[in-house]
TIBA-867989 format. One record per residue (C-alpha): z, y negated, x negated. Coordinates in steps of 0.2 Angstrom, whole numbers, padded with zeros to 4 digits, always signed. Layout:
ZYX;...
END
This chain:
+0000-0002+0000;-0003-0015-0006;+0010-0027-0011;+0012-0045-0003;+0013-0060-0015;+0022-0076-0014;+0025-0092-0025;+0043-0095-0027;+0050-0111-0033;+0068-0115-0038;+0070-0133-0038;+0084-0141-0049;+0088-0157-0055;+0084-0154-0072;+0069-0139-0072;+0058-0131-0060;+0056-0112-0061;+0040-0106-0053;+0035-0088-0051;+0024-0076-0042;+0033-0061-0034;+0029-0045-0026;+0038-0038-0012;+0047-0026-0022;+0056-0041-0032;+0045-0038-0047;+0041-0055-0056;+0022-0055-0061;+0024-0073-0068;+0036-0086-0073;+0033-0105-0077;+0047-0119-0081;+0043-0137-0081;+0054-0154-0080;+0059-0159-0065;+0059-0178-0071;+0072-0182-0057;+0072-0199-0061;+0053-0201-0058;+0045-0205-0040;+0045-0190-0027;+0026-0189-0029;+0029-0186-0048;+0039-0171-0044;+0028-0164-0030;+0013-0164-0043;+0025-0154-0056;+0030-0142-0041;+0010-0143-0039;+0007-0140-0057;+0021-0126-0060;+0015-0116-0044;-0005-0116-0051;+0001-0110-0067;+0010-0096-0061;-0003-0089-0050;-0017-0091-0065;-0004-0081-0077;+0000-0067-0063;-0020-0065-0062;-0021-0073-0044;-0024-0088-0034;-0015-0097-0022;-0028-0094-0009;-0025-0074-0011;-0004-0078-0009;+0006-0075+0006;+0016-0092+0005;+0026-0102-0006;+0046-0104-0005;+0057-0117-0010;+0074-0117-0015;+0084-0133-0018;+0099-0141-0019;+0109-0147-0001;+0110-0155+0010;+0093-0152+0017;+0084-0149+0036;+0078-0132+0033;+0071-0131+0050;+0061-0151+0048;+0057-0145+0029;+0067-0160+0022;+0078-0164+0008;+0092-0175+0015;+0101-0180-0001;+0104-0169-0015;+0115-0178-0028;+0104-0174-0042;+0087-0176-0035;+0089-0196-0029;+0070-0201-0027;+0068-0185-0016;+0081-0191-0001;+0072-0190+0014;+0056-0184+0006;+0047-0170+0019;+0045-0159+0005;+0037-0144+0018;+0025-0153+0025;+0018-0162+0008;+0020-0148-0002;+0010-0135+0011;-0004-0149+0011;-0007-0148-0006;-0007-0130-0010;-0015-0127+0005;-0002-0111+0010;+0013-0110+0022;+0028-0117+0014;+0049-0111+0018;+0064-0122+0014;+0081-0115+0011;+0096-0120-0003;+0098-0113-0019;+0112-0102-0014;+0104-0095+0000;+0087-0091-0009;+0101-0083-0023;+0109-0072-0010;+0093-0067-0002;+0087-0062-0019;+0104-0052-0023;+0104-0044-0008;+0087-0035-0007;+0083-0032-0026;+0100-0036-0035;+0118-0032-0033;+0118-0031-0015;+0103-0020-0013;+0105-0007+0001;+0119-0016+0009;+0119-0018+0027;+0128-0035+0027;+0127-0044+0009;+0136-0060+0007;+0144-0070-0008;+0145-0085-0020;+0139-0097-0032;+0151-0104-0043;+0149-0117-0054;+0148-0139-0052;+0150-0134-0034;+0154-0119-0022;+0139-0113-0011;+0138-0097-0001;+0126-0086+0009;+0126-0071+0022;+0111-0059+0024;+0111-0044+0037;+0098-0030+0036;+0089-0040+0020;+0086-0056+0031;+0096-0072+0029;+0109-0078+0043;+0105-0097+0043;+0113-0102+0060;+0106-0112+0074;+0108-0128+0064;+0105-0121+0045;+0123-0122+0041;+0129-0106+0040;+0143-0100+0026;+0144-0118+0021;+0161-0116+0017;+0164-0127+0002;+0172-0140+0013;+0185-0130+0020;+0201-0135+0019;+0215-0127+0004;+0229-0134-0003;+0227-0151+0005;+0209-0154+0000;+0193-0144+0001;+0190-0127-0007;+0177-0131-0018;+0188-0144-0027;+0198-0130-0032;+0185-0115-0035;+0172-0126-0045;+0171-0131-0065;+0182-0146-0060;+0194-0134-0054;+0196-0125-0069;+0197-0142-0079;+0210-0150-0066;+0220-0133-0070;+0219-0136-0087;+0223-0152-0088;+0239-0148-0077;+0245-0136-0090;+0240-0145-0105;+0236-0163-0101;+0221-0163-0112;+0205-0165-0104;+0190-0153-0107;+0174-0146-0097;+0177-0127-0088;+0163-0123-0102;+0176-0128-0116;+0190-0121-0108;+0180-0104-0105;+0179-0103-0126;+0196-0109-0130;+0201-0092-0118;+0190-0080-0127;+0197-0087-0142;+0214-0082-0137;+0222-0099-0131;+0234-0094-0118;+0234-0111-0109;+0216-0110-0106;+0218-0090-0100;+0229-0096-0088;+0220-0112-0080;+0206-0096-0078;+0219-0085-0072;+0224-0096-0059;+0204-0100-0055;+0203-0081-0050;+0218-0083-0036;+0208-0098-0029;+0193-0089-0027;+0200-0075-0019;+0202-0088-0006;+0185-0090-0001;+0180-0072-0005;+0193-0068+0010;+0185-0081+0022;+0169-0072+0021;+0176-0054+0021;+0187-0056+0036;+0172-0066+0046;+0156-0055+0039;+0165-0039+0036;+0152-0035+0021;+0148-0020+0011;+0147-0032-0003;+0152-0048-0009;+0141-0055-0025;+0146-0068-0036;+0135-0079-0047;+0132-0096-0055;+0136-0102-0072;+0155-0096-0071;+0150-0077-0071;+0151-0082-0089;+0169-0081-0088;+0171-0065-0077;+0182-0057-0088;+0195-0072-0089;+0197-0072-0069;+0192-0055-0062;+0210-0047-0063;+0220-0060-0053;+0203-0063-0040;+0204-0045-0036;+0224-0044-0035;+0224-0060-0025;+0210-0056-0013;+0217-0039-0007;+0232-0049-0002;+0223-0058+0012;+0207-0048+0016;+0211-0036+0033;+0214-0019+0027;+0198-0011+0036;+0187-0022+0026;+0196-0022+0011;+0195-0002+0010;+0177-0002+0007;+0170-0017+0002;+0164-0022-0016;+0165-0037-0026;+0154-0038-0040;+0144-0051-0052;+0125-0055-0049;+0112-0044-0057;+0096-0052-0059;+0102-0068-0069;+0094-0086-0070;+0080-0080-0060;+0088-0075-0044;+0084-0093-0036;+0066-0091-0040;+0064-0072-0031;+0076-0077-0019;+0063-0092-0014;+0047-0080-0015;+0059-0067-0004;+0058-0082+0009;+0041-0079+0014;+0041-0059+0011;+0045-0047+0023;+0058-0034+0021;+0051-0019+0013;+0047-0006+0026;+0048-0020+0041;+0030-0027+0038;
END
């Protein structure tokens, strides 16, 4: 059976990653170009178009032979109207009708979703959550993203805001303030009265500094809270954690597991798996392509 092909575009504030992906999740080509986020919207659109075109050429195909283009973008966005609302790292694209403009440029249908959802769709179909009936998870970095995939399809919600738990209350603030890179930095500052980034704290922890290790253990305890939110609502088979902070997995996973067991209902807790991602930096691009590809076996 001939595999469907799609272009996936992972649109970030620094770079655009584009590639051709088939319906089994195989990457046929991958192209990275600068976003030039400080340039006008039309320049960024031109960069996206160029990356998509080059990706199809390197895959030995062309834009008119692919099913469509999927775009994963930082939020907030309106995925139903195809508009970027006000992503902080893409200031010139605020209010930009990215779906219509890119579709007109490439001559193919374009589908938009947020970057955390694209990450999750890739991991659910082809990565750490493959085979799960219900897969959900979190992206851990400068902010806190989340996703929910049921039988291989994203659950977006009627307003496109499913699993936007970053703003949920926790310890008198939004949970994102604790479960993010700045949360680790604040933990460390509280313990040492010193300023450091999460990356720096991880390096010090791996070098054996006890206060840095405790800052990451505290992060693990805080991370258990949104994991419990997702588990108690969705009853998933698998929870996948991704993002840049996974590099410190060994520093927080023990306290995360211990704390999460206290808050997840007993039925779900007995079977759910909490695992790191499997697809790495390519997940966003793969998931963006998967937005327009059918679930295998359901064509």
